[in-house]
TIBARO-696272 format. One record per residue: chain; z negated, x, y negated of N, C-alpha, C, O in turn; residue number from 1. Coordinates in nm, 4 decimals, padded with zeros to 6 digits. Layout:
N
<node 'A', <Z, X, Y>, <Z, X, Y>, <Z, X, Y>, <Z, X, Y>, NUM> ...
END
This chain:
145
<node 'A', <-06.6457, 05.9482, 00.2674>, <-06.6168, 05.8075, 00.2459>, <-06.5041, 05.7679, 00.3418>, <-06.3962, 05.8270, 00.3393>, 1> <node 'A', <-06.5298, 05.6680, 00.4257>, <-06.4308, 05.6229, 00.5229>, <-06.3323, 05.5250, 00.4603>, <-06.3693, 05.4421, 00.3772>, 2> <node 'A', <-06.2084, 05.5359, 00.5009>, <-06.1056, 05.4427, 00.4531>, <-06.1383, 05.3011, 00.5012>, <-06.1869, 05.2840, 00.6130>, 3> <node 'A', <-06.1121, 05.1993, 00.4183>, <-06.1417, 05.0614, 00.4566>, <-06.0339, 05.0028, 00.5476>, <-05.9281, 05.0621, 00.5687>, 4> <node 'A', <-06.0642, 04.8852, 00.6003>, <-05.9679, 04.8036, 00.6752>, <-05.9549, 04.6706, 00.6028>, <-06.0532, 04.6198, 00.5490>, 5> <node 'A', <-05.8367, 04.6142, 00.6007>, <-05.8162, 04.4780, 00.5522>, <-05.7500, 04.4003, 00.6642>, <-05.6392, 04.4332, 00.7067>, 6> <node 'A', <-05.8184, 04.2967, 00.7120>, <-05.7658, 04.2177, 00.8237>, <-05.6690, 04.1102, 00.7763>, <-05.6788, 04.0594, 00.6646>, 7> <node 'A', <-05.5750, 04.0770, 00.8648>, <-05.4814, 03.9680, 00.8382>, <-05.4411, 03.9043, 00.9701>, <-05.4519, 03.9656, 01.0763>, 8> <node 'A', <-05.3947, 03.7810, 00.9618>, <-05.3371, 03.7123, 01.0772>, <-05.1873, 03.7346, 01.0752>, <-05.1244, 03.7241, 00.9700>, 9> <node 'A', <-05.1295, 03.7652, 01.1903>, <-04.9857, 03.7865, 01.2007>, <-04.9273, 03.6790, 01.2914>, <-04.9553, 03.6761, 01.4113>, 10> <node 'A', <-04.8461, 03.5907, 01.2340>, <-04.7715, 03.4900, 01.3090>, <-04.6360, 03.5522, 01.3393>, <-04.5564, 03.5749, 01.2483>, 11> <node 'A', <-04.6090, 03.5802, 01.4677>, <-04.4892, 03.6551, 01.5047>, <-04.4240, 03.5903, 01.6264>, <-04.4851, 03.5075, 01.6940>, 12> <node 'A', <-04.3001, 03.6285, 01.6537>, <-04.2214, 03.5730, 01.7631>, <-04.1948, 03.6807, 01.8672>, <-04.1489, 03.7899, 01.8339>, 13> <node 'A', <-04.2241, 03.6495, 01.9949>, <-04.1992, 03.7465, 02.1021>, <-04.0533, 03.7400, 02.1486>, <-03.9752, 03.6601, 02.0970>, 14> <node 'A', <-04.0174, 03.8229, 02.2447>, <-03.8807, 03.8305, 02.2953>, <-03.8318, 03.7038, 02.3627>, <-03.7112, 03.6853, 02.3791>, 15> <node 'A', <-03.9247, 03.6147, 02.4029>, <-03.8871, 03.4873, 02.4636>, <-03.8744, 03.3764, 02.3602>, <-03.8464, 03.2620, 02.3961>, 16> <node 'A', <-03.8945, 03.4078, 02.2327>, <-03.8818, 03.3080, 02.1269>, <-04.0047, 03.2216, 02.1073>, <-03.9950, 03.1119, 02.0524>, 17> <node 'A', <-04.1218, 03.2697, 02.1520>, <-04.2472, 03.1958, 02.1387>, <-04.3299, 03.2588, 02.0273>, <-04.3439, 03.3810, 02.0216>, 18> <node 'A', <-04.3851, 03.1749, 01.9378>, <-04.4677, 03.2272, 01.8297>, <-04.6116, 03.2455, 01.8763>, <-04.6614, 03.1719, 01.9615>, 19> <node 'A', <-04.6772, 03.3465, 01.8176>, <-04.8157, 03.3824, 01.8508>, <-04.8899, 03.4173, 01.7224>, <-04.8278, 03.4519, 01.6219>, 20> <node 'A', <-05.0234, 03.4082, 01.7255>, <-05.1093, 03.4549, 01.6177>, <-05.1882, 03.5742, 01.6701>, <-05.2516, 03.5653, 01.7752>, 21> <node 'A', <-05.1848, 03.6849, 01.5981>, <-05.2602, 03.8039, 01.6362>, <-05.3389, 03.8523, 01.5152>, <-05.2856, 03.8585, 01.4045>, 22> <node 'A', <-05.4655, 03.8867, 01.5362>, <-05.5491, 03.9409, 01.4292>, <-05.5171, 04.0897, 01.4175>, <-05.5292, 04.1639, 01.5149>, 23> <node 'A', <-05.4765, 04.1330, 01.2987>, <-05.4332, 04.2706, 01.2752>, <-05.5138, 04.3299, 01.1598>, <-05.5956, 04.2615, 01.0982>, 24> <node 'A', <-05.4898, 04.4568, 01.1316>, <-05.5575, 04.5218, 01.0194>, <-05.4627, 04.6176, 00.9490>, <-05.3847, 04.6885, 01.0126>, 25> <node 'A', <-05.4708, 04.6183, 00.8174>, <-05.4051, 04.7217, 00.7383>, <-05.4965, 04.8432, 00.7438>, <-05.6149, 04.8342, 00.7113>, 26> <node 'A', <-05.4412, 04.9571, 00.7851>, <-05.5245, 05.0749, 00.8128>, <-05.4790, 05.2024, 00.7428>, <-05.5437, 05.3060, 00.7576>, 27> <node 'A', <-05.3712, 05.1977, 00.6683>, <-05.3147, 05.3205, 00.6102>, <-05.3607, 05.3429, 00.4662>, <-05.2826, 05.3884, 00.3826>, 28> <node 'A', <-05.4854, 05.3114, 00.4372>, <-05.5377, 05.3281, 00.3016>, <-05.5547, 05.4759, 00.2672>, <-05.5992, 05.5563, 00.3491>, 29> <node 'A', <-05.5177, 05.5089, 00.1432>, <-05.5372, 05.6431, 00.0902>, <-05.6053, 05.6311, -00.0451>, <-05.5728, 05.5428, -00.1245>, 30> <node 'A', <-05.6991, 05.7194, -00.0704>, <-05.7705, 05.7195, -00.1976>, <-05.6822, 05.7874, -00.3018>, <-05.6454, 05.9039, -00.2863>, 31> <node 'A', <-05.6483, 05.7146, -00.4079>, <-05.5600, 05.7695, -00.5104>, <-05.5817, 05.6970, -00.6425>, <-05.6311, 05.5843, -00.6457>, 32> <node 'A', <-05.5444, 05.7629, -00.7501>, <-05.5503, 05.7022, -00.8823>, <-05.4243, 05.6203, -00.9063>, <-05.3169, 05.6521, -00.8554>, 33> <node 'A', <-05.4399, 05.5148, -00.9846>, <-05.3266, 05.4390, -01.0367>, <-05.3356, 05.4533, -01.1874>, <-05.4264, 05.3988, -01.2501>, 34> <node 'A', <-05.2418, 05.5264, -01.2454>, <-05.2516, 05.5564, -01.3880>, <-05.3737, 05.6429, -01.4133>, <-05.3989, 05.7394, -01.3411>, 35> <node 'A', <-05.4493, 05.6079, -01.5164>, <-05.5686, 05.6848, -01.5535>, <-05.6962, 05.6252, -01.4949>, <-05.8054, 05.6742, -01.5239>, 36> <node 'A', <-05.6848, 05.5203, -01.4128>, <-05.8032, 05.4559, -01.3553>, <-05.8684, 05.5466, -01.2510>, <-05.8058, 05.6386, -01.1983>, 37> <node 'A', <-05.9939, 05.5188, -01.2231>, <-06.0649, 05.5937, -01.1195>, <-05.9938, 05.5730, -00.9850>, <-05.9276, 05.4709, -00.9663>, 38> <node 'A', <-06.0060, 05.6670, -00.8918>, <-05.9415, 05.6522, -00.7616>, <-05.9849, 05.5228, -00.6908>, <-06.1001, 05.4803, -00.6993>, 39> <node 'A', <-05.8911, 05.4640, -00.6230>, <-05.9149, 05.3426, -00.5441>, <-05.8388, 05.3555, -00.4132>, <-05.7495, 05.4392, -00.4001>, 40> <node 'A', <-05.8749, 05.2722, -00.3166>, <-05.8064, 05.2735, -00.1867>, <-05.6793, 05.1903, -00.1966>, <-05.6841, 05.0741, -00.2370>, 41> <node 'A', <-05.5648, 05.2492, -00.1597>, <-05.4346, 05.1819, -00.1628>, <-05.3671, 05.1925, -00.0269>, <-05.3687, 05.2986, 00.0355>, 42> <node 'A', <-05.3080, 05.0832, 00.0189>, <-05.2249, 05.0819, 00.1398>, <-05.0891, 05.0285, 00.0960>, <-05.0642, 04.9080, 00.0992>, 43> <node 'A', <-05.0024, 05.1197, 00.0551>, <-04.8730, 05.0812, -00.0004>, <-04.7769, 05.0451, 00.1122>, <-04.7529, 05.1241, 00.2035>, 44> <node 'A', <-04.7226, 04.9243, 00.1035>, <-04.6295, 04.8744, 00.2042>, <-04.4870, 04.9173, 00.1699>, <-04.4594, 04.9550, 00.0560>, 45> <node 'A', <-04.3962, 04.9119, 00.2680>, <-04.2572, 04.9510, 00.2406>, <-04.1979, 04.8696, 00.1259>, <-04.2227, 04.7496, 00.1143>, 46> <node 'A', <-04.1211, 04.9348, 00.0431>, <-04.0580, 04.8693, -00.0704>, <-03.9468, 04.7775, -00.0226>, <-03.8696, 04.8130, 00.0664>, 47> <node 'A', <-03.9392, 04.6591, -00.0824>, <-03.8305, 04.5653, -00.0553>, <-03.8224, 04.4661, -00.1700>, <-03.9123, 04.4588, -00.2538>, 48> <node 'A', <-03.7152, 04.3906, -00.1730>, <-03.7076, 04.2800, -00.2662>, <-03.8013, 04.1712, -00.2187>, <-03.8242, 04.1573, -00.0986>, 49> <node 'A', <-03.8555, 04.0941, -00.3106>, <-03.9463, 03.9862, -00.2728>, <-03.9330, 03.8701, -00.3712>, <-03.8937, 03.8885, -00.4864>, 50> <node 'A', <-03.9664, 03.7514, -00.3236>, <-03.9716, 03.6318, -00.4067>, <-04.1126, 03.5773, -00.3976>, <-04.1637, 03.5546, -00.2879>, 51> <node 'A', <-04.1761, 03.5561, -00.5122>, <-04.3112, 03.5004, -00.5156>, <-04.3003, 03.3500, -00.5353>, <-04.2323, 03.3028, -00.6264>, 52> <node 'A', <-04.3690, 03.2744, -00.4476>, <-04.3694, 03.1285, -00.4557>, <-04.5147, 03.0815, -00.4543>, <-04.5906, 03.1163, -00.3639>, 53> <node 'A', <-04.5533, 03.0027, -00.5542>, <-04.6843, 02.9387, -00.5560>, <-04.6675, 02.7994, -00.4961>, <-04.5749, 02.7266, -00.5319>, 54> <node 'A', <-04.7573, 02.7628, -00.4049>, <-04.7471, 02.6367, -00.3321>, <-04.8784, 02.5613, -00.3440>, <-04.9855, 02.6218, -00.3397>, 55> <node 'A', <-04.8708, 02.4286, -00.3592>, <-04.9885, 02.3438, -00.3538>, <-04.9633, 02.2382, -00.2465>, <-04.8735, 02.1549, -00.2585>, 56> <node 'A', <-05.0450, 02.2438, -00.1412>, <-05.0355, 02.1462, -00.0327>, <-05.1402, 02.0379, -00.0579>, <-05.2592, 02.0684, -00.0656>, 57> <node 'A', <-05.0981, 01.9123, -00.0708>, <-05.1923, 01.8047, -00.1008>, <-05.2938, 01.7833, 00.0118>, <-05.2724, 01.8275, 00.1247>, 58> <node 'A', <-05.4038, 01.7155, -00.0198>, <-05.5037, 01.6786, 00.0806>, <-05.4339, 01.5996, 00.1916>, <-05.3568, 01.5074, 00.1648>, 59> <node 'A', <-05.4621, 01.6371, 00.3155>, <-05.4028, 01.5678, 00.4305>, <-05.2615, 01.6095, 00.4658>, <-05.2018, 01.5533, 00.5576>, 60> <node 'A', <-05.2065, 01.7079, 00.3941>, <-05.0686, 01.7529, 00.4192>, <-05.0579, 01.8188, 00.5555>, <-05.1440, 01.8979, 00.5938>, 61> <node 'A', <-04.9512, 01.7860, 00.6291>, <-04.9192, 01.8519, 00.7555>, <-04.7711, 01.8855, 00.7535>, <-04.6870, 01.7985, 00.7311>, 62> <node 'A', <-04.7400, 02.0113, 00.7769>, <-04.6017, 02.0554, 00.7918>, <-04.5729, 02.0664, 00.9404>, <-04.6168, 02.1613, 01.0054>, 63> <node 'A', <-04.4989, 01.9693, 00.9951>, <-04.4721, 01.9708, 01.1385>, <-04.3942, 02.0964, 01.1753>, <-04.3661, 02.1783, 01.0878>, 64> <node 'A', <-04.3593, 02.1137, 01.2994>, <-04.3030, 02.2371, 01.3530>, <-04.1866, 02.2882, 01.2694>, <-04.0889, 02.2169, 01.2464>, 65> <node 'A', <-04.1986, 02.4127, 01.2244>, <-04.0963, 02.4788, 01.1433>, <-04.1210, 02.6297, 01.1471>, <-04.2291, 02.6744, 01.1855>, 66> <node 'A', <-04.0221, 02.7066, 01.1079>, <-04.0366, 02.8516, 01.0964>, <-04.0561, 02.8881, 00.9495>, <-04.0128, 02.8147, 00.8607>, 67> <node 'A', <-04.1209, 03.0009, 00.9242>, <-04.1249, 03.0535, 00.7880>, <-03.9816, 03.0840, 00.7449>, <-03.9004, 03.1245, 00.8281>, 68> <node 'A', <-03.9485, 03.0655, 00.6155>, <-03.8114, 03.0888, 00.5702>, <-03.7687, 03.2356, 00.5786>, <-03.6497, 03.2658, 00.5867>, 69> <node 'A', <-03.8646, 03.3248, 00.5766>, <-03.8425, 03.4703, 00.5850>, <-03.9797, 03.5313, 00.6124>, <-04.0808, 03.4635, 00.5941>, 70> <node 'A', <-03.9861, 03.6573, 00.6558>, <-04.1179, 03.7199, 00.6655>, <-04.1876, 03.7092, 00.5296>, <-04.1291, 03.7418, 00.4263>, 71> <node 'A', <-04.3130, 03.6631, 00.5308>, <-04.3817, 03.6452, 00.4025>, <-04.5325, 03.6590, 00.4182>, <-04.5911, 03.6153, 00.5173>, 72> <node 'A', <-04.5933, 03.7209, 00.3175>, <-04.7383, 03.7243, 00.3073>, <-04.7817, 03.5922, 00.2462>, <-04.7193, 03.5432, 00.1520>, 73> <node 'A', <-04.8890, 03.5343, 00.2999>, <-04.9427, 03.4078, 00.2494>, <-05.0908, 03.4305, 00.2199>, <-05.1658, 03.4758, 00.3065>, 74> <node 'A', <-05.1321, 03.3989, 00.0974>, <-05.2699, 03.4195, 00.0546>, <-05.3226, 03.2888, -00.0046>, <-05.2733, 03.2444, -00.1083>, 75> <node 'A', <-05.4219, 03.2265, 00.0594>, <-05.4844, 03.1087, -00.0012>, <-05.5607, 03.1491, -00.1283>, <-05.6379, 03.2449, -00.1278>, 76> <node 'A', <-05.5378, 03.0754, -00.2349>, <-05.6085, 03.0994, -00.3612>, <-05.7299, 03.0079, -00.3739>, <-05.8346, 03.0490, -00.4240>, 77> <node 'A', <-05.7152, 02.8831, -00.3280>, <-05.8268, 02.7880, -00.3236>, <-05.7954, 02.6846, -00.2167>, <-05.6801, 02.6677, -00.1769>, 78> <node 'A', <-05.8994, 02.6155, -00.1707>, <-05.8818, 02.5206, -00.0612>, <-05.8705, 02.5943, 00.0718>, <-05.8814, 02.7167, 00.0785>, 79> <node 'A', <-05.8484, 02.5163, 00.1769>, <-05.8361, 02.5740, 00.3115>, <-05.7128, 02.5161, 00.3790>, <-05.6702, 02.4047, 00.3484>, 80> <node 'A', <-05.6556, 02.5937, 00.4720>, <-05.5416, 02.5464, 00.5490>, <-05.5471, 02.6039, 00.6890>, <-05.6233, 02.6967, 00.7158>, 81> <node 'A', <-05.4661, 02.5487, 00.7784>, <-05.4600, 02.5934, 00.9169>, <-05.3154, 02.6192, 00.9555>, <-05.2222, 02.5652, 00.8957>, 82> <node 'A', <-05.2989, 02.7041, 01.0580>, <-05.1667, 02.7347, 01.1127>, <-05.1801, 02.7378, 01.2646>, <-05.2695, 02.8036, 01.3179>, 83> <node 'A', <-05.0919, 02.6672, 01.3341>, <-05.0916, 02.6628, 01.4806>, <-04.9607, 02.7209, 01.5331>, <-04.8526, 02.6767, 01.4941>, 84> <node 'A', <-04.9706, 02.8206, 01.6220>, <-04.8538, 02.8837, 01.6831>, <-04.8122, 02.8062, 01.8083>, <-04.8863, 02.7209, 01.8572>, 85> <node 'A', <-04.6950, 02.8365, 01.8584>, <-04.6432, 02.7708, 01.9785>, <-04.7299, 02.7968, 02.1009>, <-04.7336, 02.7146, 02.1925>, 86> <node 'A', <-04.7997, 02.9100, 02.1036>, <-04.8858, 02.9413, 02.2187>, <-05.0181, 02.8654, 02.2149>, <-05.1026, 02.8839, 02.3024>, 87> <node 'A', <-05.0369, 02.7789, 02.1127>, <-05.1564, 02.6973, 02.1013>, <-05.2655, 02.7574, 02.0151>, <-05.3654, 02.6907, 01.9882>, 88> <node 'A', <-05.2496, 02.8821, 01.9707>, <-05.3497, 02.9458, 01.8857>, <-05.3471, 02.8811, 01.7482>, <-05.2425, 02.8731, 01.6838>, 89> <node 'A', <-05.4634, 02.8350, 01.7043>, <-05.4762, 02.7739, 01.5712>, <-05.5795, 02.8534, 01.4931>, <-05.6911, 02.8753, 01.5402>, 90> <node 'A', <-05.5415, 02.8964, 01.3733>, <-05.6340, 02.9688, 01.2868>, <-05.6541, 02.8867, 01.1597>, <-05.5678, 02.8085, 01.1200>, 91> <node 'A', <-05.7697, 02.9065, 01.0971>, <-05.8007, 02.8434, 00.9694>, <-05.8296, 02.9526, 00.8693>, <-05.8920, 03.0537, 00.9016>, 92> <node 'A', <-05.7831, 02.9313, 00.7463>, <-05.7974, 03.0342, 00.6438>, <-05.8442, 02.9731, 00.5128>, <-05.8165, 02.8570, 00.4828>, 93> <node 'A', <-05.9158, 03.0540, 00.4353>, <-05.9599, 03.0148, 00.3026>, <-05.9260, 03.1225, 00.2010>, <-05.8560, 03.2186, 00.2330>, 94> <node 'A', <-05.9753, 03.1070, 00.0785>, <-05.9419, 03.2000, -00.0298>, <-05.9662, 03.3455, 00.0070>, <-06.0704, 03.3817, 00.0616>, 95> <node 'A', <-05.8661, 03.4281, -00.0249>, <-05.8777, 03.5716, -00.0045>, <-05.8357, 03.6207, 00.1323>, <-05.8251, 03.7416, 00.1528>, 96> <node 'A', <-05.8112, 03.5303, 00.2275>, <-05.7657, 03.5747, 00.3594>, <-05.6142, 03.5934, 00.3551>, <-05.5471, 03.5407, 00.2664>, 97> <node 'A', <-05.5614, 03.6682, 00.4504>, <-05.4194, 03.7024, 00.4528>, <-05.3530, 03.6570, 00.5816>, <-05.4134, 03.6589, 00.6889>, 98> <node 'A', <-05.2280, 03.6161, 00.5688>, <-05.1454, 03.5853, 00.6848>, <-05.0066, 03.6432, 00.6599>, <-04.9532, 03.6341, 00.5493>, 99> <node 'A', <-04.9496, 03.7022, 00.7629>, <-04.8105, 03.7468, 00.7573>, <-04.7302, 03.6499, 00.8428>, <-04.7389, 03.6546, 00.9655>, 100> <node 'A', <-04.6529, 03.5632, 00.7808>, <-04.5718, 03.4641, 00.8508>, <-04.4371, 03.5246, 00.8874>, <-04.3511, 03.5442, 00.8016>, 101> <node 'A', <-04.4200, 03.5539, 01.0155>, <-04.2983, 03.6227, 01.0606>, <-04.2529, 03.5607, 01.1929>, <-04.2298, 03.6310, 01.2912>, 102> <node 'A', <-04.2404, 03.4274, 01.1934>, <-04.2062, 03.3565, 01.3173>, <-04.0594, 03.3124, 01.3213>, <-04.0279, 03.2077, 01.3776>, 103> <node 'A', <-03.9719, 03.3900, 01.2631>, <-03.8299, 03.3575, 01.2666>, <-03.7752, 03.3796, 01.4082>, <-03.8321, 03.4560, 01.4861>, 104> <node 'A', <-03.6660, 03.3131, 01.4401>, <-03.5934, 03.3265, 01.5673>, <-03.6702, 03.2704, 01.6871>, <-03.6550, 03.3194, 01.7990>, 105> <node 'A', <-03.7521, 03.1682, 01.6640>, <-03.8183, 03.1009, 01.7763>, <-03.7171, 03.0151, 01.8510>, <-03.6134, 02.9767, 01.7970>, 106> <node 'A', <-03.7497, 02.9863, 01.9759>, <-03.6704, 02.8933, 02.0566>, <-03.7565, 02.7717, 02.0856>, <-03.8720, 02.7854, 02.1258>, 107> <node 'A', <-03.7016, 02.6538, 02.0656>, <-03.7779, 02.5312, 02.0911>, <-03.8217, 02.5267, 02.2368>, <-03.7438, 02.5574, 02.3271>, 108> <node 'A', <-03.9477, 02.4877, 02.2590>, <-03.9981, 02.4751, 02.3958>, <-03.9743, 02.3339, 02.4482>, <-03.9126, 02.2521, 02.3800>, 109> <node 'A', <-04.0227, 02.3050, 02.5684>, <-03.9990, 02.1751, 02.6330>, <-04.0557, 02.0594, 02.5512>, <-04.0069, 01.9469, 02.5620>, 110> <node 'A', <-04.1582, 02.0852, 02.4693>, <-04.2166, 01.9806, 02.3847>, <-04.1495, 01.9722, 02.2476>, <-04.1912, 01.8928, 02.1634>, 111> <node 'A', <-04.0467, 02.0529, 02.2245>, <-03.9772, 02.0525, 02.0962>, <-04.0459, 02.1341, 01.9884>, <-04.0074, 02.1259, 01.8718>, 112> <node 'A', <-04.1472, 02.2131, 02.0244>, <-04.2174, 02.2965, 01.9272>, <-04.1348, 02.4217, 01.8991>, <-04.0859, 02.4872, 01.9912>, 113> <node 'A', <-04.1197, 02.4541, 01.7706>, <-04.0440, 02.5727, 01.7303>, <-04.1073, 02.6287, 01.6031>, <-04.1096, 02.5615, 01.5000>, 114> <node 'A', <-04.1581, 02.7502, 01.6100>, <-04.2217, 02.8122, 01.4935>, <-04.3694, 02.7845, 01.4911>, <-04.4439, 02.8328, 01.5764>, 115> <node 'A', <-04.4128, 02.7064, 01.3933>, <-04.5548, 02.6755, 01.3766>, <-04.5713, 02.5417, 01.3065>, <-04.4778, 02.4887, 01.2467>, 116> <node 'A', <-04.6932, 02.4882, 01.3154>, <-04.7354, 02.3729, 01.2349>, <-04.8426, 02.4237, 01.1411>, <-04.9111, 02.5213, 01.1718>, 117> <node 'A', <-04.8579, 02.3583, 01.0267>, <-04.9641, 02.3973, 00.9342>, <-05.0079, 02.2754, 00.8547>, <-04.9376, 02.1744, 00.8488>, 118> <node 'A', <-05.1253, 02.2866, 00.7937>, <-05.1747, 02.1749, 00.7144>, <-05.3019, 02.2104, 00.6404>, <-05.3594, 02.3176, 00.6593>, 119> <node 'A', <-05.3448, 02.1176, 00.5551>, <-05.4651, 02.1384, 00.4765>, <-05.5889, 02.0939, 00.5532>, <-05.5813, 02.0137, 00.6463>, 120> <node 'A', <-05.7025, 02.1480, 00.5118>, <-05.8326, 02.1139, 00.5691>, <-05.9221, 02.0700, 00.4540>, <-05.9252, 02.1346, 00.3493>, 121> <node 'A', <-05.9944, 01.9611, 00.4730>, <-06.0946, 01.9214, 00.3757>, <-06.0435, 01.8302, 00.2670>, <-05.9349, 01.7730, 00.2762>, 122> <node 'A', <-06.1250, 01.8179, 00.1630>, <-06.1036, 01.7178, 00.0586>, <-06.0400, 01.7740, -00.0682>, <-06.0443, 01.7092, -00.1727>, 123> <node 'A', <-05.9809, 01.8938, -00.0608>, <-05.9103, 01.9469, -00.1773>, <-05.7769, 02.0075, -00.1346>, <-05.7629, 02.0524, -00.0208>, 124> <node 'A', <-05.6799, 02.0092, -00.2241>, <-05.5507, 02.0698, -00.1910>, <-05.5663, 02.2180, -00.1603>, <-05.6641, 02.2802, -00.2017>, 125> <node 'A', <-05.4714, 02.2740, -00.0885>, <-05.4671, 02.4179, -00.0625>, <-05.3652, 02.4800, -00.1577>, <-05.2465, 02.4479, -00.1527>, 126> <node 'A', <-05.4127, 02.5685, -00.2439>, <-05.3257, 02.6420, -00.3357>, <-05.2974, 02.7774, -00.2712>, <-05.3903, 02.8515, -00.2392>, 127> <node 'A', <-05.1707, 02.8096, -00.2523>, <-05.1312, 02.9329, -00.1840>, <-05.0353, 03.0118, -00.2718>, <-04.9642, 02.9556, -00.3551>, 128> <node 'A', <-05.0346, 03.1417, -00.2516>, <-04.9281, 03.2258, -00.3054>, <-04.8571, 03.2862, -00.1847>, <-04.9209, 03.3374, -00.0927>, 129> <node 'A', <-04.7250, 03.2797, -00.1864>, <-04.6467, 03.3433, -00.0810>, <-04.5608, 03.4518, -00.1447>, <-04.5043, 03.4346, -00.2527>, 130> <node 'A', <-04.5531, 03.5630, -00.0746>, <-04.4692, 03.6743, -00.1191>, <-04.3639, 03.6922, -00.0110>, <-04.3855, 03.7607, 00.0890>, 131> <node 'A', <-04.2497, 03.6290, -00.0335>, <-04.1409, 03.6266, 00.0643>, <-04.0640, 03.7580, 00.0583>, <-04.0056, 03.7929, -00.0443>, 132> <node 'A', <-04.0653, 03.8298, 00.1696>, <-03.9992, 03.9602, 00.1782>, <-03.8549, 03.9404, 00.2235>, <-03.8285, 03.8647, 00.3168>, 133> <node 'A', <-03.7647, 04.0064, 00.1595>, <-03.6238, 03.9959, 00.1959>, <-03.5898, 04.1085, 00.2939>, <-03.5145, 04.2009, 00.2632>, 134> <node 'A', <-03.6496, 04.0961, 00.4144>, <-03.6308, 04.1927, 00.5227>, <-03.6118, 04.1153, 00.6526>, <-03.6395, 03.9955, 00.6586>, 135> <node 'A', <-03.5652, 04.1830, 00.7550>, <-03.5510, 04.1213, 00.8871>, <-03.6861, 04.1214, 00.9581>, <-03.7624, 04.2171, 00.9449>, 136> <node 'A', <-03.7170, 04.0146, 01.0337>, <-03.8415, 04.0146, 01.1109>, <-03.8364, 04.1211, 01.2196>, <-03.7290, 04.1552, 01.2690>, 137> <node 'A', <-03.9535, 04.1734, 01.2566>, <-03.9607, 04.2824, 01.3530>, <-03.9823, 04.2310, 01.4952>, <-03.9299, 04.2904, 01.5894>, 138> <node 'A', <-04.0580, 04.1224, 01.5137>, <-04.0805, 04.0693, 01.6485>, <-04.1817, 04.1484, 01.7284>, <-04.1710, 04.1570, 01.8507>, 139> <node 'A', <-04.2794, 04.2060, 01.6614>, <-04.3851, 04.2837, 01.7268>, <-04.5144, 04.2615, 01.6503>, <-04.5177, 04.2719, 01.5277>, 140> <node 'A', <-04.6213, 04.2308, 01.7236>, <-04.7498, 04.2058, 01.6587>, <-04.8019, 04.3297, 01.5882>, <-04.7907, 04.4411, 01.6394>, 141> <node 'A', <-04.8581, 04.3096, 01.4720>, <-04.9323, 04.4126, 01.3973>, <-04.8478, 04.5355, 01.3604>, <-04.9012, 04.6461, 01.3529>, 142> <node 'A', <-04.7186, 04.5180, 01.3375>, <-04.6355, 04.6350, 01.3064>, <-04.6614, 04.6883, 01.1656>, <-04.6308, 04.8043, 01.1380>, 143> <node 'A', <-04.7174, 04.6060, 01.0752>, <-04.7520, 04.6570, 00.9422>, <-04.8936, 04.7090, 00.9443>, <-04.9850, 04.6392, 00.9883>, 144> <node 'A', <-04.9127, 04.8286, 00.8982>, <-05.0448, 04.8926, 00.9007>, <-05.0806, 04.9359, 00.7615>, <-05.1879, 04.9922, 00.7400>, 145> 
END
């Protein structure tokens, strides 16, 4: 039985202070039991403090250029949303997809863009859960595996 992959989008900042979107994968899955349950595939991430925030973005909501408040996992629960990086890459996500928002320490470009823009898609609000990690950003694409 081969270990699975779970894909995610990584919004990160390079050494020049420009944000980018990179498609990454969690790859360190190990088959193990949790309690008395049958074995399942687990990819345990480094332990840290975290704050969970549930967010509802109304229909037509746009968050103009800003940085994530801290490195954070973002998971759409319902509805759809988009995220645009400073390099022009725009991704769209729906329920069950993952994004790691780690665009801290960006530098504003000539157009005044810093971090990312995001917003809702379609005729329903986007319900999201964010898991804000209390760690320093790494500044390297796909560093979490």
